[in-house]
C-alpha positions in Angstrom: 202.2 172.5 128.0 203.7 170.0 130.7 205.9 167.1 129.3 205.0 163.8 130.1 207.6 161.6 131.7 209.0 158.4 129.9 207.5 156.4 132.9 204.4 158.0 132.6 204.3 157.2 128.5 205.1 153.6 129.0 202.1 153.4 131.3 199.8 154.8 128.9 201.1 152.8 126.2 200.4 149.6 128.3 197.0 150.9 129.0 196.0 151.7 125.3 197.1 148.0 124.5 195.3 146.5 127.2 192.1 148.4 125.9 192.4 148.1 122.2 194.2 144.6 121.9 197.7 144.2 121.0 198.7 144.3 117.2 200.8 141.2 117.0 203.8 140.4 114.5 202.2 137.4 112.9 206.0 136.1 111.9 206.3 134.8 115.1 203.3 132.9 114.4 204.4 131.0 111.4 204.1 127.6 110.7 207.3 126.0 109.9 206.1 122.5 108.6 203.1 123.2 106.6 201.3 121.1 103.6 201.8 123.1 100.3 199.2 125.7 99.2 198.3 123.5 96.4 197.1 120.8 98.8 195.1 123.1 101.3 193.3 124.9 98.5 190.6 122.2 98.5 189.8 123.0 102.0 189.1 126.7 101.5 185.7 127.8 101.2 184.4 130.9 99.6 180.7 129.9 100.1 179.4 130.3 96.7 177.6 126.8 97.4 177.4 124.7 100.4 180.2 122.2 100.7 178.5 119.2 102.0 182.1 117.4 101.5 183.5 119.8 103.8 181.0 120.6 106.4 178.0 119.4 108.5 175.5 121.5 110.3 176.3 122.1 114.1 173.4 122.0 116.3 174.6 120.4 119.4 172.6 121.3 122.5 174.2 121.8 125.8 171.0 121.0 128.2 168.2 118.7 127.9 166.2 121.8 129.1 166.8 123.4 126.2 166.0 120.4 123.6 162.3 120.8 124.4 161.9 124.3 122.6 165.2 124.4 120.0 165.0 124.8 116.3 167.9 124.8 114.2 168.9 128.2 113.0 168.1 129.0 109.0 171.1 128.8 106.8 171.5 129.8 103.3 174.2 130.7 100.8 173.6 134.2 99.3 175.8 136.7 97.5 178.7 134.2 98.0 178.5 134.2 101.7 176.9 132.0 104.3 174.0 133.4 106.1 172.7 132.2 109.2 169.5 133.5 111.2 168.2 131.9 114.5 164.6 131.4 114.9 162.0 133.5 117.2 160.5 132.2 120.3 163.0 129.5 121.1 166.8 128.4 121.6 168.2 128.5 118.2 171.6 127.8 116.7 173.0 127.3 113.3 176.4 127.1 111.8 179.2 124.4 110.3 181.6 122.1 111.6 184.4 120.5 109.9 184.2 116.8 108.6 187.9 116.5 109.0 190.7 117.1 111.5 193.9 119.1 111.9 196.9 117.3 113.4 200.0 119.2 114.5 200.6 123.1 113.7 197.9 125.0 111.8 196.6 128.7 111.1 192.8 129.1 110.3 190.5 132.0 109.6 187.1 133.2 108.6 185.5 136.5 107.9 182.2 137.3 109.7 179.9 140.1 110.2 177.4 140.6 112.8 175.3 143.6 114.0 174.2 143.0 117.4 170.4 143.9 118.4 169.5 146.8 120.9 167.1 146.5 123.8 166.9 142.7 123.5 167.3 141.0 127.0 165.7 137.3 127.3 168.1 135.8 124.9 171.9 136.2 124.1 173.8 137.1 121.1 176.6 134.8 120.2 179.2 134.3 117.1 181.7 132.2 117.9 185.0 130.4 116.0 186.1 127.5 118.0 188.5 124.5 117.7 187.8 121.2 120.0 189.5 118.1 120.6 188.6 115.4 118.4 186.9 112.1 119.0 185.8 113.5 122.6 182.2 114.1 123.5 181.5 117.7 123.5 182.3 119.3 126.8 184.8 116.9 127.7 187.7 117.6 125.1 190.0 120.7 125.0 188.4 123.5 123.6 189.6 127.1 122.5 187.2 129.7 121.1 186.8 133.3 119.8 183.7 134.8 120.6 181.4 137.9 119.5 179.0 138.1 122.4 176.2 140.3 123.8 174.7 138.8 126.8 170.9 139.4 127.7 170.6 142.1 129.6 173.8 143.8 128.7 173.6 147.1 126.7 177.1 146.5 124.8 178.7 143.5 123.1 182.3 142.6 123.4 184.8 140.1 121.7 186.8 137.7 123.9 188.9 134.7 123.9 188.7 131.7 126.1 189.6 127.7 126.6 188.0 124.8 128.3 190.8 122.5 129.4 189.9 119.4 131.3 186.5 120.8 132.0 188.0 123.8 133.5 187.1 127.4 132.0 190.1 130.0 131.3 189.4 133.2 130.2 191.7 135.3 127.9 191.5 138.8 127.0 188.3 140.7 125.9 187.2 144.4 125.2 184.0 146.1 124.2 182.8 146.3 120.8 179.3 147.3 119.0 179.0 145.4 115.8 182.1 143.4 114.0 182.8 143.3 110.5 186.3 141.4 110.1 188.1 138.3 110.5 188.5 135.7 113.4 191.7 133.7 113.2 193.0 130.7 115.7 196.8 129.3 115.0 198.0 126.3 116.9 201.7 126.0 117.2 203.0 122.7 119.7 200.5 123.1 122.6 199.9 126.6 122.4 196.7 127.9 120.5 196.4 131.6 119.7 193.4 133.8 119.2 193.3 136.6 116.9 191.1 139.1 114.9 191.1 142.2 112.9 188.2 144.5 111.4 187.5 145.2 108.0 190.3 147.4 106.5 192.9 146.7 109.2 196.5 145.4 108.0 197.4 144.0 111.3 195.9 141.5 113.5 194.9 142.1 117.4 196.0 139.2 119.8 193.4 138.0 122.3 195.3 135.4 124.1 197.3 132.6 123.7 196.4 129.2 125.6 198.0 126.0 126.6 196.1 123.3 125.2 196.3 119.6 124.0 198.3 118.7 121.0 196.0 115.9 120.0 193.9 116.3 116.5 191.3 118.9 116.7 188.3 119.8 114.4 186.7 123.1 113.9 183.3 125.3 113.8 181.7 128.5 113.6 178.4 129.2 114.8 175.6 131.4 115.6 173.5 131.1 118.5 170.7 133.1 120.6 171.7 131.2 124.2 174.5 130.4 126.5 174.9 127.2 128.2 173.4 128.3 131.2 170.2 129.8 129.8 167.0 127.7 131.0 164.2 130.1 129.9 164.2 132.2 126.4 161.4 134.6 124.5 164.0 135.6 121.4 161.4 137.9 119.8 163.8 138.8 117.3 165.9 136.9 115.1 169.9 137.5 115.0 171.8 137.3 111.6 175.6 136.9 110.7 177.4 136.2 107.5 180.3 133.9 107.1 182.9 134.1 104.2 186.3 133.3 103.2 187.3 130.4 105.1 190.9 129.6 104.7 193.5 127.1 105.9 196.6 129.2 105.6 198.8 126.4 106.9 198.5 123.0 108.1 201.0 120.4 109.1 198.4 117.6 108.5 194.6 116.9 107.5 193.0 113.9 108.7 190.1 113.1 106.2 188.5 110.2 107.9 185.3 111.2 107.8 185.2 113.0 104.0 
């Protein structure tokens, strides 16, 4: 059997890492100045009930053309998880946004699960964890998000990261997936925000990209929706369903509680 040259091995390894996502040494993402865990525990949520002290329902609509045919997704607490299911025949969206903000460095994560529908084209399938600049209208503040996505007309899904900075879209990394059962995570250190994920059973985190972003206060949320920002028509013959569980603030420099 012919041996591979060292250079070929390096090239092959780089290819595999770009396809699978780089396993990240999380020691490099350690928050040096964090509130103690006994002050963060209050904000963690295992979704045994709907914590209205922490969350508000998220239902922002991107365009007026979508408002005329829009319904909030159904949400319920069941088996210790938050279940979100979109409505049919319309634009539909549901999820939770934080009533408080994060200042300085932070590290947050949430478990989620979604099975993409097959053969559904005149709608989209999106699950998103995002952080967004606090105090600015939607779409104008800096935003970083992790997304599980299957666009209408596509036969495969993907996991991807991206940011909006001064209204400009900056893609991160992505790769194809079928379904997802695992955790999404976002870490800010200084003005850099890193997006990570891992599938259920994995010990290591995979890095989906780091973005330069604002150092201003941020808030965050997680959403399920059946349309993209540019979609103008929809049939949505079938609902999409996702679950969220075990939201956790691993570290945070400061929590802004003005709205709680």
